Structures are given as C-alpha cells and as structure tokens.
C-alpha positions in Angstrom: -0.4 0.3 0.0 1.5 3.4 -0.5 2.0 6.0 1.8 0.7 9.5 2.0 2.3 11.7 5.0 -0.7 14.3 5.5 0.6 17.6 7.4 -2.4 19.1 9.6 -2.3 21.5 12.6 -6.0 20.9 13.5 -6.2 16.4 14.8 -8.4 15.1 17.6 -9.5 15.9 20.3 -9.2 19.2 18.8 -12.1 19.9 16.9 -14.0 23.5 15.0 -14.0 23.5 11.3 -10.9 22.9 10.2 -10.4 18.8 11.5 -13.5 17.5 9.4 -12.3 17.4 5.8 -8.9 15.1 6.3 -10.3 13.5 9.6 -12.8 12.0 7.3 -10.6 11.5 4.0 -8.0 9.7 6.1 -10.4 7.1 7.8 -11.2 6.4 3.5 -8.0 6.4 2.3 -6.9 3.2 2.9 -9.5 1.1 1.1 -8.0 3.0 -2.0 -5.1 1.9 -1.3 -3.5 4.9 0.7 -2.2 4.4 4.1 -2.2 7.8 5.8 0.7 9.1 8.0 -0.5 12.2 10.2 1.9 14.9 11.4 0.3 17.6 13.9 1.2 19.5 16.6 1.2 17.5 20.2 -0.1 20.3 22.8 -2.0 22.8 19.6 -3.7 25.8 20.4 -7.2 24.6 21.3 -10.1 25.4 19.5 -13.1 23.5 20.7 -12.5 20.4 22.7 -13.5 17.7 21.2 -13.0 13.8 22.4 -15.8 12.0 20.4 -13.7 12.8 17.1 -11.5 10.6 18.2 -13.6 7.7 16.9 -13.4 8.8 13.5 -9.5 8.2 13.6 -8.0 4.3 12.5 -6.3 2.4 14.4 -3.8 1.3 11.7 -3.4 4.6 11.3 0.4 6.4 12.6 0.3 10.3 14.1 3.1 11.7 14.8 2.9 14.9 16.9 5.6 17.2 18.1 5.7 19.5 20.4 4.6 23.6 18.8 5.4 26.9 20.5 2.6 29.2 20.1 2.0 32.7 21.3 -1.6 32.9 22.1 -0.9 32.5 25.8 1.6 36.0 25.9 -1.2 37.8 23.7 -3.9 36.4 26.7 -1.8 37.9 29.2 -0.7 40.8 27.3 -4.4 42.1 26.3 -6.2 40.4 29.4 -7.3 38.2 28.4 -8.2 35.1 30.6 -6.0 32.1 29.2 -8.4 29.5 29.5 -10.3 31.1 26.5 -10.6 30.0 23.1 -8.9 31.8 20.4 -11.4 33.1 18.0 -10.9 33.1 14.1 -12.1 35.3 11.9 -12.6 38.6 14.1 -15.6 37.4 16.1 -15.4 38.4 19.3 -18.4 37.2 21.8 -17.7 40.1 23.7 -16.9 44.1 23.0 -13.0 43.9 23.2 -10.6 46.6 22.5 -8.3 49.7 23.3 -4.9 49.4 22.4 -3.2 46.4 23.8 -6.0 44.5 21.2 -4.8 47.2 18.0 -0.9 46.1 19.1 -1.0 42.7 19.5 -3.5 42.2 15.9 -0.2 44.5 14.8 2.8 42.6 16.2 0.6 39.4 15.4 0.4 40.6 11.4 3.7 41.9 11.2 6.3 39.5 12.5 4.2 35.8 12.6 3.7 35.2 8.0 1.9 33.8 7.8 0.4 32.8 10.7 1.2 32.0 14.3 2.4 28.7 13.6 5.5 30.0 11.7 7.8 29.0 14.6 7.0 25.5 13.8 7.8 25.5 10.8 12.0 25.1 11.2 11.7 22.7 13.4 8.6 20.2 11.8 11.1 20.2 8.4 14.2 19.3 10.4 12.0 16.3 11.7 10.4 15.2 9.2 13.6 14.7 6.7 15.0 12.8 9.3 11.9 10.9 9.5 11.5 10.4 5.7 14.8 8.9 5.2 13.4 5.6 7.1 9.9 6.0 6.6 9.4 7.1 3.1 6.3 8.2 1.7 4.9 8.5 -2.1 3.3 11.8 -1.6 2.6 15.1 0.8 -0.1 16.9 1.6 0.1 19.9 3.7 -3.9 21.7 4.5 -4.6 25.3 5.3 -5.0 27.4 7.0 -2.8 27.5 9.2 -1.0 28.1 6.1 2.5 27.3 7.7 1.5 24.2 7.0 2.3 24.7 3.3 5.6 26.2 4.3 6.6 23.1 5.5 5.8 21.0 2.1 6.9 23.3 0.6 10.5 22.9 2.9 10.6 19.2 2.2 9.6 19.7 -1.4 13.2 21.6 -1.8 14.6 20.0 0.0 13.9 15.9 -0.7 11.5 16.3 -3.9 8.7 14.3 -2.8 5.4 14.7 -4.7 3.6 17.3 -3.0 0.0 18.0 -2.5 -1.2 21.7 -0.8 -4.6 21.6 -0.1 -6.1 25.2 0.8 -9.4 25.3 2.6 -9.3 28.9 2.6 -7.1 31.3 0.5 -4.8 33.0 2.1 -4.2 36.4 0.8 -7.9 36.4 -0.4 -9.1 35.0 3.2 -12.4 36.6 4.3 -9.8 39.3 6.7 -6.8 39.3 5.1 -7.4 43.3 4.9 -8.5 43.9 8.7 -4.3 42.6 9.5 -3.0 46.2 9.3 -0.1 44.9 7.4 2.8 47.2 6.4 3.8 47.5 2.9 6.7 45.2 3.7 4.5 42.5 5.6 2.0 42.1 2.6 4.6 41.8 0.0 5.8 38.3 2.1 2.5 37.1 2.5 2.3 37.3 -1.5 5.7 36.1 -2.2 5.5 32.9 -0.4 1.8 32.5 -1.3 3.4 32.4 -4.7 5.9 30.1 -4.3 3.5 27.9 -2.4 0.9 28.0 -5.3 4.0 27.0 -7.7 6.3 24.9 -6.3 3.2 22.4 -5.1 2.5 19.2 -7.2 -1.3 19.7 -7.2 -3.4 22.6 -5.1 -6.4 21.8 -4.0 -9.4 23.8 -2.8 -12.6 23.4 -1.9 -15.0 25.7 -4.4 -14.8 26.9 -8.3 -14.7 30.3 -7.5 -11.5 30.0 -5.1 -9.9 27.8 -7.6 -10.1 30.7 -10.3 -8.7 33.2 -8.3 -6.2 30.9 -7.2 -5.3 30.2 -11.1 -4.6 34.0 -11.2 -2.0 33.7 -8.8 -0.1 31.5 -10.0 -1.3 27.9 -9.2 -0.8 25.1 -11.5 -2.5 21.4 -11.8 -5.9 23.3 -9.6 -7.8 20.7 -8.6 -11.7 21.7 -6.9 -12.5 19.0 -4.1 -15.7 20.4 -2.4 -15.9 19.1 1.7 -18.8 17.0 2.1 -20.9 14.7 4.4 -20.1 11.2 6.5 -23.5 9.4 6.6 -22.4 7.7 9.7 -22.1 11.2 11.6 -26.1 10.9 11.3 -27.9 10.5 15.0 -29.9 7.2 14.6 -32.5 7.5 15.9 -33.0 10.5 14.2 -34.0 13.4 16.3 -37.7 14.8 15.8 -38.1 17.8 13.9 -39.0 21.1 16.1 -42.6 21.7 17.0 -41.6 25.2 17.0 -40.2 26.9 13.1 -36.8 27.3 14.3 -34.4 28.6 12.0 -30.9 27.3 13.1 -27.9 28.4 12.3 -24.4 25.7 13.4 -21.3 26.9 14.1 -19.1 30.3 13.9 -21.3 33.9 13.7 -17.9 36.4 12.8 -19.4 40.0 11.9 -19.0 39.9 8.5 -22.2 36.9 8.5 -24.2 39.7 9.8 -27.5 39.4 8.2 -29.6 42.7 9.1 -31.7 42.8 6.0 -32.5 39.0 7.3 -33.7 39.8 10.7 -35.6 43.0 9.7 -37.5 40.7 6.9 -38.1 37.8 9.7 -39.6 40.5 11.8 -41.8 41.8 9.2 -42.9 38.4 8.5 -44.0 37.6 12.7 -46.1 41.2 12.7 -48.1 40.1 8.8 -48.1 36.4 10.7 -48.8 36.4 14.6 -49.9 32.2 13.9 -46.2 32.3 12.5 -44.9 34.5 15.3 -45.9 32.5 18.2 -43.8 29.4 16.6 -40.9 31.1 15.8 -37.4 31.0 16.7 -34.1 32.1 16.1 -31.5 29.7 17.2 -27.7 29.9 17.1 -25.4 27.2 17.7 -21.9 28.0 18.3 -20.0 31.6 19.2 -21.5 34.2 18.1 -20.0 38.5 17.5 -22.5 40.6 20.1 -22.5 42.7 16.6 -24.9 40.0 15.7 -26.8 39.2 18.8 -27.0 43.2 18.9 -28.1 43.5 15.3 -31.4 41.0 16.2 -31.9 42.8 18.7 -32.7 46.3 17.0 -34.8 44.1 14.4 -37.2 43.6 17.7 -36.3 39.7 17.0 -34.5 39.1 20.8 -37.6 37.6 22.0 -37.4 34.8 19.5 -33.7 34.4 19.7 -32.0 31.1 21.2 -28.2 31.0 22.2 -26.3 27.9 22.4 -22.3 27.8 22.8 -19.5 25.7 21.3 -21.1 22.2 21.7 -19.8 18.1 20.0 -19.9 17.6 17.1 -22.0 15.2 17.7 -24.5 17.2 19.1 -24.1 19.5 16.2 -25.5 17.2 14.0 -28.6 16.5 16.4 -29.1 20.4 16.2 -29.2 20.1 12.6 -31.7 17.3 12.4 -34.3 19.4 15.5 -34.1 22.6 13.1 -37.2 23.3 10.5 -35.0 25.3 8.3 -31.0 25.4 8.4 -29.5 29.2 8.5 -26.4 29.1 5.9 -25.1 32.7 6.4 -22.7 33.7 3.2 -19.4 35.9 4.4 -20.6 39.7 3.0 -16.8 39.7 2.3 -14.7 39.9 -1.5 -14.3 36.5 -1.5 -18.0 35.8 -1.3 -18.7 33.7 -4.5 -16.2 31.1 -3.6 -17.6 30.7 0.0 -18.6 27.0 0.6 -18.5 26.3 4.0 -18.3 22.1 5.7 -21.3 23.0 7.5 -23.0 23.2 4.1 -22.7 19.7 2.9 -23.8 18.6 6.6 -26.7 20.4 6.7 -27.0 18.8 3.4 -26.9 15.3 4.5 -29.6 15.6 7.5 -32.3 15.9 4.5 -34.0 19.7 6.3 -34.4 22.7 4.4 -31.7 24.8 4.0 -32.0 28.8 3.7 -28.8 30.0 2.0 -28.1 34.0 2.1 -25.5 35.6 0.0 -25.3 35.7 -3.7 -26.7 33.5 -5.9 -24.3 33.3 -8.5 -21.9 32.1 -6.0 -20.9 28.5 -5.8 -23.2 27.8 -2.6 -26.1 27.8 -5.5 -24.4 25.2 -6.9 -24.9 23.3 -4.4 -28.5 24.1 -3.3 -29.5 24.1 -6.8 -33.4 22.4 -5.9 -36.2 22.5 -3.5 -36.9 22.8 -0.7 -33.2 24.6 -0.4 -33.3 28.3 -1.3 -30.9 30.9 -2.0 -31.2 34.7 -1.5 -28.9 37.7 -2.0 -29.6 40.3 0.8 -31.3 42.7 -1.1 -34.3 41.2 -2.2 -34.7 39.4 0.9 -37.5 41.6 2.5 -39.5 40.8 -1.3 -38.7 37.0 -0.3 -40.9 36.8 3.2 -43.3 34.3 1.3 -40.8 32.2 0.1 -38.7 32.0 3.2 -42.0 31.6 5.4 -43.3 28.8 3.4 -39.3 26.9 3.9 -40.6 26.2 7.5 -43.6 23.7 6.1 -41.1 22.1 3.3 -40.7 18.8 3.3 -37.6 16.5 4.2 -34.9 15.6 0.4 -33.0 13.2 0.2 -28.8 13.5 0.4 -27.5 14.3 -2.8 -24.7 11.4 -2.7 -22.4 13.9 -5.0 -21.7 15.7 -1.7 -20.5 12.7 0.5 -17.0 12.2 1.7 -16.9 9.1 0.0 -17.6 10.5 -3.3 -14.8 13.5 -2.2 -12.4 10.4 -1.3 -12.2 9.3 -4.9 -10.9 12.4 -6.4 -8.4 12.4 -3.9 -7.3 9.3 -4.9 -7.4 10.3 -8.4 -5.2 12.9 -7.8 -2.8 11.2 -5.6 -2.3 8.9 -8.4 -1.7 11.4 -11.0 1.3 12.5 -8.9 
C-alpha cells in the first residue's frame, strides 16, 4: 500500500471546522490503496474540546505529534484575557473587546508572524520530517491550510527531498475574509504574497474547496488546480433520528463572525412575524456556536430578541443532532470580497440531514451550485424583504434526500485520483 504524509494543524481531540476534512478523508483513504500518516502538533491551541472525534481515527493510522510553540498565551496575558479563553478566528468577539493593547497585539501578530502564529513550528518540523522520511519514505505529502504555515513545511520538504506534494487550501491565503483587517505593512503584505506564490507554483498539485476560489488561486500562479469540495459522512447522522422541532426553528450551526451578520434577514423575519401572528408564536431563531456581539445586537435591534435562543459551542455529535431538529437550517455567506467562492464545510452536513436550507448570499455563487433544488433556497441580501413568502413557506416544506455527490466517499475518490496522478 502506498503511503501519504498528511500535515495538519487540526486533529482530534481538537475540534472546530478545520479538523473534519482530513480526519474524514484519512478514514477512507486505505480503502483506495493509500495509507495515511498524520503529522500534527502535540499541544496546539484548542479551538474546541471534542474527544468524540477520536472515534474517527483509524487504529491502523500512524499519528506523529511534535511539540509546538505558540504565542497565544503571551497575547492573552498582554491583553488581559483569561488563559483559558479560546482564541476565536475571523475577528469574532463574543464580548466587546478593544483598546490599544488589542490593536498593538494585532499589529505584532500581523507583521511578525507570517503567514500566521504557527510559523515557529515550520523549521523544527522540516528538520524532524527530513530525518523521518529518510527512514520511513512516503509516496506523497499533503499539507492543508489554514494555518498556511503548514504549506511552508511542505515547501521545505519539497525543496529538500523532491517528494511529491499536494497543497490543500481549505480557505484562501491573501484572499481570506479578514486579510484586509490585519494591519499589514507593505513589507509584510509583500512577504505574504511572495510565500503564497512560491507554494502555489512549486506544489505538484493544488486543491481547494470551491470553484471561484480555484479561479482565484490560478490567477495567483497555481498550476494543476483541482476543486475537491468538502462533504458529509453518513456515519455522523444521529440514529435514531432526532424529531423535528414543533417550533418554526431557523437554526445556524457554527461560528457567527461579524462579516456573516445579515440585518436584512433579521428585518425580513420581523416583518413576517408582524404580518402573521401565528407564525410569530412558533418562530425561534437559534444560534448554536459562538456569536459575535455585533450580530446579537443586530438581532435585538431588529426586534427579534424575544425569539432568539443561543447555545454555545457544542460537540460535533451534538451539532448534528441540532441540525436534524431544525425546521430550517440557516447558512450565512460572509459579506466579503471573496463571497462567491465561500462554501463552508457545514453546508454539506446540512445537506446530509435533508432539512430545508436557507442560504443568504450571492445567487450566482458556489453555494447556489450546491443548493440547486428545492426545498433549499439561496436569497441575496437586497431581495430578502421581497422574498418573505418564499422564506415563510420553507418552514412547512418537506425534507429532501441527501445528494450523494457531496458525500465524503465521493470526495475521497477525487483525492485518490490526484494522488495517483502525481
């Protein structure tokens, strides 16, 4: 059996959106003749504790863990945050934060930790893996980012050993949602773009999760570009199935960063409630996961505060139960320049439940390419008020069957094709 080294920052029991893609694919790769070897930090910054994910780690997979040095504890102490507080991504703050210390910490992180705060792990990892690979050769390497420091490890190994290398972009690098918020100097911006270009040009193959993002990466220099979307694992569906809420629940699963705020939707929902008191009596807006304070404030300003239910971070298992319970699942596409290619991993898990999905985002974007039939709907922000009847009808729509195009088994076949083509 051929061997593939997968270099990933996120691995169980660490949870969060970054872990699922290669955790699930590593479970399936041996069925197609590829034995994964996982390289991951021993003591990473924890996004979410989710030991239940360890059930998906095959017993026959070698997992190599090495110490990592990260600056987040220094950042927390400097800014007065609790050392137990989880560091959020995408500039999400559940409480109002600010002041000169936050601004200075962001400037230092942006300009001295390029491409990200895990950059100190790059050189030690290259040195360790060069020795490991001489004694335990592999047929290919896969790096997955963000954090994009993982790609710099792959770049170093490619240059040192000539090993075949696939760079997987789960999110863009310089086109990521919050890049413009990083307070970069011209020198730092140029370094980001230089490193990004080296990775895109020197990787044997480049993968990403959406079609628009693939076009963007090709413009930046990527060759042998392939789109392999995320997917769903049927084994994750709760059994027995959770009963659907009696309430008209509109449920968002996962982080709600500021760029996902949709005041147009909140106003439209309030208008529906005002027009139909029987609907209002049953309507619930449920957020499962961390929510930026600006979104909670926006919901309250629209007059929906009495309808809002908030649940903090939950395990992946509980998130799947919450998905099955929902009358309608809510997907909010970030209102950012790269919005056309945003295709979150949770969308495919939404699809697996068969529940109706309301997407708020561009009707010509990649989300619409996945949600291309009823009972789902993708509505752009300007037309939300005009689409009230369509939105209201979704709460009584019938469920659908999961689309097998988006299963992990289908995406694994595509990964294997890329590996075999190296």
